C-alpha positions as CSV (number, residue, x, y, z in Angstrom):
1,M,-14.8,-20.4,-9.0
2,K,-14.7,-17.7,-11.3
3,A,-12.4,-14.4,-11.3
4,T,-11.8,-11.0,-12.9
5,I,-8.1,-10.5,-13.5
6,I,-7.7,-6.3,-13.7
7,Y,-4.3,-5.4,-14.9
8,N,-2.6,-1.7,-15.4
9,P,-0.3,-1.3,-18.6
10,A,1.2,1.7,-17.6
11,A,2.2,0.5,-14.3
12,G,5.8,-1.1,-13.6
13,V,8.8,-0.5,-16.1
14,R,8.0,-3.3,-18.6
15,P,4.9,-4.5,-20.0
16,C,3.2,-7.1,-18.3
17,A,0.2,-8.1,-20.9
18,D,2.2,-11.5,-21.4
19,D,2.7,-12.3,-17.7
20,V,-1.3,-11.5,-17.1
21,Q,-2.0,-14.3,-20.0
22,Q,-0.2,-16.5,-18.3
23,A,-1.7,-16.3,-15.0
24,A,-4.8,-16.4,-16.8
25,R,-4.1,-19.9,-18.1
26,F,-2.9,-21.0,-15.0
27,L,-6.2,-20.4,-13.4
28,T,-7.9,-22.2,-16.4
29,A,-5.4,-25.1,-15.8
30,Q,-6.4,-24.8,-11.8
31,G,-10.3,-25.1,-12.9
32,W,-11.5,-22.0,-12.2
33,E,-13.3,-19.6,-15.3
34,V,-11.7,-16.8,-16.1
35,V,-14.9,-14.5,-17.0
36,S,-12.5,-11.9,-18.2
37,V,-9.7,-10.1,-18.4
38,E,-9.6,-6.2,-17.8
39,E,-7.1,-3.4,-19.1
40,T,-7.2,-0.3,-17.1
41,R,-6.7,3.0,-19.2
42,G,-7.8,5.7,-16.8
43,R,-7.8,6.6,-13.1
44,G,-11.5,4.7,-11.9
45,D,-11.2,1.9,-14.1
46,A,-10.1,-0.8,-11.7
47,T,-12.9,0.5,-9.2
48,T,-15.5,0.2,-12.2
49,F,-14.2,-3.6,-13.0
50,A,-14.0,-4.6,-9.9
51,R,-17.6,-3.8,-9.2
52,K,-18.3,-5.4,-12.3
53,A,-16.8,-8.5,-11.3
54,V,-19.0,-8.3,-7.5
55,A,-22.1,-8.2,-10.0
56,E,-21.0,-10.9,-12.1
57,Y,-21.0,-12.9,-8.7
58,C,-17.1,-13.8,-9.5
59,D,-15.2,-15.3,-6.3
60,A,-12.1,-13.5,-6.5
61,V,-10.4,-10.3,-8.5
62,F,-7.0,-10.5,-9.5
63,V,-5.1,-7.0,-9.6
64,A,-1.8,-6.9,-11.7
65,G,-0.8,-3.4,-11.5
66,G,1.0,-0.6,-8.7
67,D,-0.2,0.1,-5.2
68,G,-2.5,2.6,-6.5
69,T,-4.3,0.1,-9.2
70,V,-5.1,-1.9,-6.2
71,A,-6.2,0.7,-4.2
72,E,-8.8,1.5,-6.7
73,T,-9.6,-2.1,-6.9
74,V,-10.4,-2.1,-3.4
75,D,-12.7,0.6,-3.8
76,G,-15.1,-1.5,-5.6
77,L,-14.6,-4.6,-3.4
78,V,-15.2,-3.0,0.4
79,N,-17.8,-5.0,2.3
80,T,-18.3,-7.2,-0.5
81,E,-17.9,-11.2,-0.4
82,T,-15.3,-11.6,-3.4
83,M,-11.6,-12.1,-2.9
84,L,-8.7,-9.8,-3.4
85,G,-5.8,-11.3,-5.1
86,V,-2.7,-8.9,-5.2
87,L,-0.4,-9.7,-8.1
88,P,3.5,-7.5,-8.4
89,G,2.6,-5.2,-11.3
90,G,3.9,-2.1,-10.4
91,T,7.1,0.0,-9.9
92,G,7.2,-0.6,-5.8
93,N,4.7,-3.3,-5.5
94,V,4.8,-2.6,-1.6
95,F,2.3,-4.5,-0.8
96,A,3.4,-7.3,-3.0
97,R,6.2,-6.9,-0.8
98,Q,4.6,-7.0,2.3
99,L,3.1,-10.3,1.3
100,N,6.8,-11.5,0.5
101,L,5.2,-12.0,-3.2
102,P,7.6,-12.4,-5.8
103,I,8.8,-9.5,-7.6
104,P,9.6,-8.5,-11.2
105,G,13.5,-8.3,-11.6
106,G,14.2,-10.6,-8.7
107,L,15.1,-14.4,-8.7
108,H,11.6,-16.0,-10.2
109,P,11.1,-15.5,-13.8
110,Y,7.5,-15.3,-13.7
111,P,6.2,-13.8,-11.0
112,V,3.0,-12.7,-11.7
113,A,1.6,-16.5,-12.4
114,E,4.0,-17.3,-9.6
115,S,1.9,-15.4,-7.0
116,V,-1.4,-16.4,-8.6
117,R,0.2,-20.1,-7.5
118,L,1.2,-18.7,-3.9
119,L,-2.3,-16.9,-3.8
120,L,-4.4,-20.1,-4.5
121,A,-2.2,-22.4,-2.2
122,G,-2.8,-19.7,0.5
123,Q,-5.5,-18.7,3.0
124,I,-8.4,-16.6,2.8
125,R,-8.6,-13.7,5.7
126,R,-10.8,-10.7,6.3
127,V,-9.0,-7.6,6.5
128,D,-9.1,-4.1,7.4
129,V,-8.8,-1.0,4.8
130,G,-8.8,2.6,5.1
131,R,-10.7,5.1,4.0
132,I,-9.8,8.8,3.3
133,A,-12.4,11.7,2.6
134,P,-12.8,15.2,2.4
135,K,-13.8,16.6,5.8
136,G,-17.3,18.2,6.1
137,N,-18.9,16.9,2.9
138,S,-20.5,13.7,1.1
139,D,-17.6,12.4,-0.7
140,P,-17.5,9.0,0.0
141,G,-13.7,9.5,-0.5
142,R,-10.8,6.7,-1.4
143,H,-10.1,3.7,0.1
144,F,-6.7,2.6,0.9
145,I,-4.8,-1.2,1.5
146,C,-1.6,0.3,2.3
147,W,-1.6,3.9,4.0
148,G,-2.7,7.1,3.5
149,G,-0.6,10.3,3.6
150,V,-1.0,13.9,4.4
151,G,1.6,16.2,3.3
152,F,5.5,16.0,2.1
153,D,4.9,12.1,0.9
154,A,1.7,13.5,-1.0
155,Q,3.4,15.5,-2.8
156,V,6.9,13.3,-3.9
157,N,3.8,11.6,-5.4
158,R,2.0,13.8,-7.1
159,N,5.5,15.3,-9.0
160,V,6.3,11.2,-10.0
161,A,3.1,11.0,-11.7
162,A,3.4,14.5,-13.0
163,D,6.7,12.5,-14.8
164,P,5.7,9.4,-16.2
165,N,8.6,9.1,-18.3
166,R,11.2,9.5,-15.7
167,K,9.2,6.7,-13.8
168,K,9.3,4.3,-16.7
169,R,13.3,5.3,-17.1
170,L,14.2,5.0,-13.3
171,G,11.6,2.7,-11.7
172,P,11.5,3.1,-7.8
173,G,14.2,5.4,-8.0
174,A,11.9,8.2,-9.6
175,T,10.6,8.5,-6.1
176,V,13.9,9.1,-4.8
177,V,14.8,11.6,-7.4
178,T,11.8,13.3,-7.1
179,S,12.0,13.2,-3.6
180,F,15.1,15.5,-3.5
181,L,13.7,18.0,-5.9
182,T,10.4,18.5,-4.1
183,L,12.4,19.4,-1.0
184,R,13.4,22.9,-2.4
185,D,9.8,23.7,-2.1
186,F,7.5,22.5,0.5
187,A,7.4,23.3,3.8
188,G,5.6,22.1,6.4
189,T,2.5,24.0,7.9
190,S,0.5,24.3,11.0
191,A,-2.1,21.6,11.8
192,V,-4.9,20.7,14.2
193,V,-5.1,16.9,14.0
194,R,-7.6,15.2,16.0
195,I,-7.0,11.5,17.2
196,D,-10.4,9.4,17.9
197,G,-11.6,12.9,19.3
198,H,-8.2,14.1,21.1
199,R,-7.1,17.2,19.7
200,V,-3.1,17.9,19.2
201,S,-1.7,21.1,17.4
202,R,1.5,20.5,15.4
203,R,3.7,22.4,12.9
204,M,3.2,19.3,10.5
205,I,5.7,17.9,7.7
206,M,3.8,14.8,7.1
207,L,1.2,12.5,8.7
208,V,0.8,8.5,7.6
209,A,-1.7,6.4,8.2
210,N,-0.3,2.7,8.1
211,N,-2.6,-0.5,7.8
212,I,0.6,-2.4,7.0
213,Q,4.2,-2.7,8.1
214,L,5.9,-1.6,5.3
215,Y,6.3,2.2,4.0
216,G,8.2,2.2,0.4
217,I,10.3,-0.7,-0.6
218,V,13.1,0.1,2.2
219,F,11.4,1.5,5.3
220,R,9.4,-0.1,7.8
221,M,7.6,2.4,9.6
222,A,4.4,1.1,11.7
223,Q,6.7,-1.9,12.9
224,H,3.8,-2.8,15.0
225,A,1.0,-2.5,12.7
226,V,-1.5,-5.7,12.2
227,I,-4.3,-5.6,9.1
228,D,-6.8,-6.9,11.1
229,D,-7.0,-5.3,14.2
230,G,-9.5,-2.4,13.3
231,L,-7.0,0.2,13.9
232,L,-4.4,2.4,11.8
233,D,-0.8,2.8,13.1
234,V,-0.4,6.8,12.7
235,F,3.0,9.0,12.5
236,C,3.0,12.6,12.7
237,F,6.5,14.0,11.2
238,Q,6.7,17.7,12.9
239,G,9.3,20.6,11.8
240,R,9.7,22.6,8.7
241,G,11.7,22.8,6.0
242,P,14.3,20.8,3.9
243,A,16.9,19.9,7.1
244,R,14.1,18.6,8.9
245,T,12.7,16.7,6.2
246,L,16.2,14.9,5.5
247,L,16.6,14.3,9.2
248,H,13.2,12.3,9.4
249,A,14.1,10.1,6.4
250,L,17.5,9.5,7.7
251,K,15.7,8.2,11.5
252,L,12.9,6.3,9.5
253,F,15.6,4.6,7.5
254,L,18.0,3.4,10.5
255,N,14.4,2.7,12.5
256,R,15.0,5.7,15.0
257,H,11.9,7.5,14.1
258,I,9.8,5.9,17.0
259,Q,12.6,7.4,19.6
260,D,12.5,10.7,17.8
261,P,10.6,13.2,19.9
262,H,9.7,15.5,16.9
263,V,7.7,12.2,15.8
264,D,4.4,11.4,17.3
265,F,2.8,7.7,17.3
266,F,-0.8,7.2,17.8
267,R,-3.2,4.1,17.0
268,A,-6.5,5.1,16.1
269,R,-10.0,4.5,14.3
270,C,-10.3,8.1,13.6
271,I,-8.0,10.9,12.2
272,E,-9.3,14.4,11.3
273,I,-6.8,16.5,9.8
274,S,-7.1,20.3,9.3
275,T,-4.0,22.7,8.0
276,F,-3.4,26.5,7.6
277,R,-2.6,26.0,4.1
278,P,-4.1,23.3,2.3
279,L,-1.7,20.2,2.0
280,P,-1.6,17.4,-0.6
281,V,-3.3,13.7,0.1
282,H,-2.9,10.4,-1.2
283,V,-3.9,7.0,-0.9
284,D,-1.3,4.2,-1.4
285,G,0.6,6.5,-3.5
286,D,-2.2,8.2,-5.5
287,Y,-2.8,12.2,-5.0
288,I,-6.6,12.5,-4.4
289,G,-6.7,16.0,-3.1
290,N,-5.8,18.4,-0.4
291,T,-6.8,18.5,3.5
292,P,-9.1,18.8,5.4
293,V,-9.4,15.4,5.5
294,V,-11.1,12.7,7.6
295,I,-9.5,9.3,7.8
296,E,-10.7,6.4,9.3
297,A,-10.3,2.6,9.6
298,I,-12.6,0.0,8.0
299,P,-12.8,-3.4,10.1
300,R,-12.6,-6.8,8.5
301,A,-13.6,-4.9,4.9
302,I,-12.3,-7.0,2.5
303,N,-11.5,-10.8,2.0
304,L,-7.9,-11.2,1.4
305,M,-6.1,-13.7,-0.5
306,I,-2.9,-14.7,1.6
307,P,0.4,-16.9,0.5
308,S,2.0,-19.2,3.4
309,C,4.8,-17.3,3.0
310,A,3.2,-13.7,4.5
311,P,4.7,-12.7,7.8
312,A,2.5,-14.0,10.6
313,S,3.1,-10.8,12.5
314,L,0.8,-9.0,10.0
315,F,-1.7,-10.3,11.6
316,V,-3.3,-10.6,15.3
317,D,-3.5,-13.9,16.0
318,G,0.0,-14.2,14.6
319,T,3.6,-14.6,16.3
320,G,3.2,-11.4,17.8
321,M,3.9,-7.9,16.6
322,L,7.7,-6.8,15.7
323,P,10.1,-5.4,18.3
324,T,11.7,-2.5,18.1
325,E,14.8,-3.2,15.7
326,N,18.4,-1.6,14.6
327,V,19.5,-1.4,11.2
328,W,21.7,-5.0,11.8
329,E,18.4,-6.3,13.0
330,W,16.2,-5.4,10.6
331,M,18.6,-6.9,8.0
332,V,19.0,-10.5,9.6
333,R,15.0,-10.4,9.9
334,M,14.8,-9.3,6.5
335,A,17.0,-12.3,5.2
336,K,15.3,-14.5,7.2
337,D,12.1,-13.6,5.9
338,A,13.4,-13.9,2.2
339,H,14.5,-17.3,2.9
340,S,11.4,-18.5,4.0
341,A,9.6,-17.0,1.3
342,L,11.8,-18.9,-1.5
343,K,11.5,-22.0,0.6
344,A,7.5,-21.7,0.7
345,R,7.7,-20.7,-3.3
346,S,9.8,-23.6,-3.8
347,E,7.6,-26.4,-2.3
348,L,4.8,-25.4,-4.7
349,T,7.3,-25.9,-7.9
């Protein structure tokens, strides 16, 4: 078996080069041939390296970086047979958290190498990805494995990227600080959204198309999302101004956004978004441009390495979609998930 490892040295709050080398040695000890260890230096590098790995007939690409680096790697692996292995090397590591992989700063001293161990002991599933492309031109767009967003969260991610020093200093807290700073100047705008051809008009603050259940580190926006159903779980947050945006954030934290009449929910394959004034757009936390855009689900587009500690509810043939929860029920389930993940990890030591 042949593998390429891609890592982003600018991601995360501490250097991960030593962790990546440790992961490479572990792969070699397990009989894998590590063809190359590639370090990204700018936007698009992860895509280039992933395509190179496909051309070299690598069986897997392991990527250590933030969710944006993972999304770039997905761009290079879509509709190929090369497997994707996600390693926790970023600041938020939301997709790694979704799979219950160990996170830097947590209980395990070697999260990257341990994640490789868990992925090799798991299984391979063909899963969906999303794609965002400018509306009305031939640009192929960008793929995402977590979510694509339009509006407030895209502006926050854009502002976070504009101040990398704050991100290094504060880690995930940089997003919280930047969110409050962004509130002062951000307002929603009139939008026309077509959901699989059905037209709706809204005063929109934010729209998020989810491929997974987690949104950020603490929010579980799309409790019923599964990653292999060929659909995206879409939430459109209506309103204008800081007060409404803060209220949406509070209800999202309390898992009350589903009942909010100012939040629309759709499950769809294709979403077209046009706005009165341009709104920023992001894929997995990376700002990529402005509206108008088309967001699509690309069914069964990539081979994903899944650890045994990943939640079964993330898949169509799992234990079933998550029910609506209050805060206490959410905390209890998260504790049980963490316990199950730790047990699965300990069985591999």
